[in-house]
C-alpha positions as CSV (number, residue, x, y, z in Angstrom):
1,A,-14.5,20.8,-27.6
2,I,-12.3,23.2,-28.8
3,K,-15.1,25.8,-29.7
4,T,-16.3,25.5,-26.3
5,L,-13.0,26.2,-24.3
6,G,-12.6,29.2,-26.8
7,T,-15.3,31.1,-25.3
8,G,-14.2,30.7,-22.1
9,R,-16.5,28.5,-21.1
10,A,-16.4,24.5,-19.5
11,F,-16.5,21.3,-21.7
12,Y,-18.4,18.4,-21.2
13,E,-20.7,16.1,-22.4
14,H,-22.5,13.2,-21.0
15,F,-22.8,9.5,-22.9
16,D,-25.4,7.1,-22.0
17,S,-23.1,3.9,-22.8
18,V,-19.4,3.6,-23.5
19,T,-17.2,0.6,-23.1
20,L,-14.1,1.3,-21.4
21,L,-10.8,-0.4,-21.6
22,Y,-8.7,0.0,-18.5
23,A,-4.7,-1.5,-18.6
24,D,-2.1,-1.4,-16.6
25,I,1.2,-2.8,-17.2
26,V,1.8,-4.9,-13.9
27,R,5.5,-6.8,-14.6
28,Y,8.5,-6.5,-16.4
29,S,10.2,-9.6,-16.3
30,N,13.8,-10.6,-17.0
31,A,14.5,-6.4,-15.9
32,P,18.2,-6.3,-14.4
33,T,18.3,-5.1,-10.6
34,G,19.0,-1.7,-11.0
35,M,17.9,-0.8,-14.2
36,P,18.2,2.7,-14.8
37,P,15.5,5.2,-15.4
38,W,16.0,6.0,-18.6
39,E,15.8,2.3,-20.1
40,V,12.6,1.9,-18.2
41,V,11.2,4.9,-20.0
42,K,12.1,3.4,-22.7
43,L,10.6,0.4,-22.4
44,L,7.5,1.9,-21.3
45,N,7.2,4.1,-24.4
46,D,7.5,1.1,-26.8
47,V,4.8,-0.7,-25.0
48,N,2.5,2.0,-25.4
49,N,3.5,2.7,-29.1
50,L,2.4,-1.0,-29.2
51,Y,-0.7,-0.2,-27.5
52,D,-1.7,3.2,-29.0
53,A,-1.6,1.3,-32.8
54,L,-4.0,-1.1,-31.6
55,L,-5.8,1.3,-30.0
56,E,-5.9,3.4,-33.3
57,K,-6.4,-0.1,-35.0
58,H,-9.7,-0.3,-33.4
59,G,-11.0,3.2,-33.4
60,L,-10.7,3.6,-29.7
61,V,-9.8,6.8,-28.1
62,K,-6.6,6.9,-25.8
63,I,-7.5,8.6,-22.1
64,R,-4.4,9.4,-20.6
65,R,-3.9,8.2,-16.7
66,S,-0.8,8.0,-14.8
67,G,2.5,5.8,-15.3
68,E,1.9,2.2,-16.4
69,A,-1.8,2.6,-16.5
70,F,-3.8,3.8,-19.6
71,M,-7.8,3.8,-20.6
72,G,-9.1,3.1,-24.0
73,V,-13.0,4.1,-24.7
74,G,-15.1,2.9,-27.4
75,G,-18.2,5.3,-28.0
76,C,-16.8,8.2,-27.4
77,P,-16.3,11.3,-27.8
78,T,-18.9,10.3,-31.1
79,A,-21.6,8.4,-29.5
80,E,-22.5,4.8,-31.2
81,D,-24.3,1.6,-30.7
82,P,-23.3,0.1,-27.5
83,V,-22.9,-3.2,-28.8
84,K,-20.7,-2.3,-31.7
85,S,-18.5,-0.3,-29.5
86,A,-18.3,-3.1,-26.7
87,L,-16.9,-5.6,-29.9
88,R,-14.7,-3.6,-30.8
89,V,-13.1,-2.8,-27.2
90,A,-13.0,-6.3,-26.2
91,L,-11.3,-7.5,-30.0
92,C,-8.6,-4.4,-29.0
93,A,-8.2,-6.1,-25.4
94,R,-7.6,-9.6,-26.8
95,E,-4.9,-8.2,-29.3
96,M,-3.6,-6.1,-26.8
97,V,-3.1,-9.4,-24.7
98,L,-1.7,-11.3,-27.8
99,A,0.6,-8.4,-28.7
100,T,2.0,-7.9,-25.2
101,A,2.9,-11.8,-24.8
102,G,5.0,-11.7,-28.4
103,F,6.8,-8.3,-26.9
104,R,10.3,-8.2,-26.3
105,S,12.3,-4.6,-25.9
106,S,15.2,-4.3,-27.6
107,A,17.2,-5.6,-24.5
108,G,14.9,-8.8,-24.4
109,Q,12.6,-7.5,-21.7
110,R,9.1,-8.9,-21.3
111,V,6.0,-7.0,-19.8
112,Q,2.7,-8.5,-18.8
113,I,-0.5,-6.7,-18.9
114,R,-4.0,-6.7,-17.1
115,I,-7.1,-5.6,-18.5
116,G,-10.3,-4.8,-17.1
117,L,-13.7,-3.9,-19.6
118,H,-16.6,-2.5,-18.7
119,S,-20.0,-0.6,-20.1
120,G,-22.1,2.2,-18.8
121,P,-22.6,5.9,-18.9
122,V,-19.9,8.5,-18.3
123,V,-19.7,12.4,-18.4
124,A,-16.4,13.4,-20.7
125,A,-15.0,16.5,-19.7
126,V,-11.9,19.0,-20.7
127,V,-10.6,19.5,-17.0
128,G,-8.0,22.4,-16.4
129,T,-6.6,25.6,-17.8
130,H,-2.8,25.4,-18.1
131,M,-2.5,21.7,-19.7
132,P,-6.0,20.7,-20.2
133,R,-6.8,17.4,-20.3
134,F,-10.0,15.5,-21.8
135,S,-11.2,12.5,-19.3
136,L,-13.7,10.7,-18.7
137,F,-15.2,10.4,-14.7
138,G,-18.3,8.4,-13.5
139,D,-18.7,4.7,-12.0
140,T,-18.1,3.2,-15.1
141,V,-14.7,4.8,-15.2
142,D,-14.2,3.2,-11.5
143,I,-15.9,-0.2,-12.1
144,S,-13.2,-0.9,-14.8
145,Q,-10.4,0.2,-13.0
146,F,-11.6,-2.5,-10.3
147,M,-11.9,-5.1,-13.0
148,E,-8.5,-4.3,-14.4
149,A,-7.3,-4.2,-10.9
150,T,-9.1,-7.7,-10.0
151,S,-8.3,-9.7,-13.1
152,T,-5.6,-12.4,-14.0
153,I,-2.0,-11.2,-15.2
154,M,-2.2,-11.6,-18.9
155,G,-5.9,-11.8,-18.7
156,V,-8.7,-9.8,-19.8
157,Q,-11.6,-9.4,-16.9
158,V,-15.1,-8.2,-18.2
159,S,-18.0,-6.9,-15.9
160,D,-21.4,-8.7,-16.5
161,T,-22.6,-5.2,-18.4
162,T,-20.0,-5.3,-21.0
163,A,-20.5,-9.6,-21.3
164,E,-24.1,-9.0,-21.9
165,L,-23.5,-6.5,-24.8
166,L,-20.8,-9.1,-26.3
167,A,-23.5,-11.6,-26.1
168,I,-25.5,-9.9,-28.2
169,A,-23.1,-9.3,-30.3
């Protein structure tokens, strides 16, 4: 990507099959009313560091989203067997839920998470010139986000496509 961008051309690449993990922190329990913004930031930073370590452990690439939501991908930027990437993403999702259940901030606060998984094609691209960002585009992203949004709290909702890959695994 860097070489392509260095020539002044846009970078994008199609991937036939990746598995996306879309996660969102949905609730802070024990949060005092009027919690100062810096404490919210510290809490979210601690949780994100926990999740970053799990994505790295499972060989997933983190795709920055906004606020309390983020996305991890298996099978990109290096294409791999769809079954293997789906399994790695599912194992990471499971560990994220377990780690969240055991998480306590320095002030004793807890958080809850929802996760959605979906597998399919995407286009990976670097967008922007001032602050370029590596991101993914396509229906697969939208479906993984929908799976997260309709998941149960502290649960992982898996699409039929991903479930079929996991059944093969």
